[in-house]
N, C-alpha and C positions, 0 to 999 in steps of 0.2 A: 495172345492180343498183342497189336501192334502197338507201341507207346510212343512212336514218330510221330513229330511237329513237323512240318515243311513250312518255312516263309518264303513267298514268292516276293522280289524285289526287281525292280525291271530303271529306276532312275536316281540310285543313289550314285552320289559321284565317288569316284574313287580317289584314296587317300595317296596323297602325292610324297613322295619319297625322295631324297637330295640321290647325289651319286655315291655319296661316301655309305648311304644306307643299304643302295643295291648291293655294292661293292663286297659288303659283309654278306650279304645273306645267299648272296651267288656262293661265296666263297664257302661258308659251311654248309651249302647243297654239294660241294664239289663242281661248280660250274666257274668258268671263266668269265670276267666283266668286261664287256666293251663297249665306248662311251658311246658309238656309232655302230649303225650296219655295213658301213662302208671300212671301220677297222677291221670288222671281224673278217669282211670277204678279202682284206690284204693277208689275212693269217692263213686263208687256204692255199696261196700261191706254189706253195711247194709239195701240195699234197697229191697222193694219186684219187681215183675216183671212188673208191668203196671210204678212204681215209675223209673225202670231202662230205659224203651222206653221211658218215658218222656224226662229224661235226655238226654239220647241219640241225640233226637231231635234237644235239647236246645243246645246242644254241638256241633251237627254239621250247625245247622243255624250259631251259632257265629264263625267259621272256615271258613262258606263262606262270612258271611260278612267280615272278615278280608281279605280273599281273593279278595274279592271284590275292596277293598279299595284301595289294591295293584295294581290293575289291570288300576282304575281311573286316579290314582294318578301318576300311570307308563305312559299311554296314553296323561297327560296334556302335554307337549313340541310338540308330533306330533300334537295334537287338536290346538295347538296354530298356527302351519305351515299350517296347511289347510288351516284353518281360512285366513293366510297370502295369501294364493291362491286363494281363493272363492271372489266373488262380494261381497261388504259389502252391506247391507240394503239400504242405500243411493244411488247405484251404479244402483240396483235390480230396486228402485221407480222409479230414473230419465228415465232409459231405458222403462218403461212400460208406464209412464207419456208421453214419445214422441210416443208409439206407439198408444195409447190413443187417444193422438192430431190427430194424421193420418188419423185414424179411424174416428173421429169424423169429420174433414175436406170431407173424399169420403163420408160419411152420408149426410151431408149436400150437395155435388157435386149432388148426387144421384138424392136427393129430388127437388132439384132446375133443374133438368135437362129438357131441351128444350124439348118440343113434338117432334120434328120430329128426333131428336136423340134417345129420348126414342122409338120411333116407329121402329126406324131401330135397336136398340139392340134389340126388342120385335122380330122385322122379323129375325133377324138371331139366336134366340131362347135361347135368354138369360134371364135369369131372376131376374131381377133389384130388386124385391121386397126377393128375398130369401136372396138375398146379402145384402141389409139393415137389416132383421133380423139377420143374421150372425155378420155382424157389430156392432148390439148393444149388441149382447152376448160377443165381444170382450173389449169392452166398460166398461161393468160389469165386467166381468171378472179381466181386467188391473186397475180400480179402487179398487177391491179385492185384490191385489196383493197390489198394493200402499198401501193400509190399513195396512195389514199386516205386510210390511216394515218399515211404518213410528211407529210401536207399539214395535219394538225391539231395542236393545241400538247400539248409536253408537258410542261408546267408543271404546277401546285399545282392538287392538285381542284376549288381554290378557283374559279381562273382559268377552269377549263373551265366550271364553273358558273356565272360572272360571263358568260359568252361567252353561253350560252343565255339569261341574263336579259337580255343586252340585245338579242339579236335579237328576243326577243319583245315588248319595250316599244316597239323601233322597228316592228315591222310594225304596233301598236296605235296608235301616231302615227300612222302614215301612214294607216290606217282614220279615225281618228277627229280628227283636226286640222282647225281653221279656219285655219290659217296652213301653206302650202306651203312652207319652207325647208329646207332641209338644214343649218343652224346652229340653227334653231329645235328641229329634231329633237335634235341634239348635246347643245343645253342641255336639252331634257327629259329625256333620259336621265341626263345628269350628276347634273340634281337629282332623280330618282327613286333614282338611286345613292346619292347624299349621305344620301335619308331613313333609310338602313338601313345606313351607315356601312360601305357598298361601296366598296373603292378602286379606284380606275381610272387610267388611263395618262395622261400631259397631251395627247396626241394619243389619244383615244378610240376614233379610227377603228382602230388597232390592233387593239381589243379585239374587232372585229369577225367575224364568221365570215369565212373564206379560201374560196375555190372548191372545194377540197378536202376540207373539214374533214366529220365526221361530225357530222349535224345532229338535236337530241333537242327533240323540240315536246313540248310540255306542253299536259295538255287537264285538263278537270275532268268527273267523273262529272253534276255538279251543272248 
């Protein structure tokens, strides 16, 4: 069962980052900050063709990383509002617990049905055994949904939204960094959140997704 949600956004404005913030973020990811494209081009003068190609790739990765940070921080307020309008994990868990209970009651009723009524159902072409199988599947499915939602944080909407942003920042860092280390990734995430005054726990790993959490994927139509 896929427990992922997808939010499509096309009009959110990018979060504004100042020069110092960009410099810190790029440094965390192992990239060099250049104030202008011209500054970057001048840095290539003494390099050979292969080195220039490598530096351009790194420069593009750094620019994309900054754009991703701006997008994710810009969508944060909308994400909080989205979560305000969506069922909480406890709402989902309670709904499926009630559905599971009803399925189990009907399951028990069919198993203990009076032979006379069973014969009547069979005479009318009703396959009680097939329904019992489906009810068993429904109970199993409900158990899985309940388990998934029990694993997700039941904190404030802001905390759930922050978890989504952290996940996307971590994924961007993993794809676009030029320095592969867990501490660098944590420093990058902290620096990005600080840019938008989004608080985080001292041990930021506690704010990461856990195995049974519902994952929300942010995509842009642009």
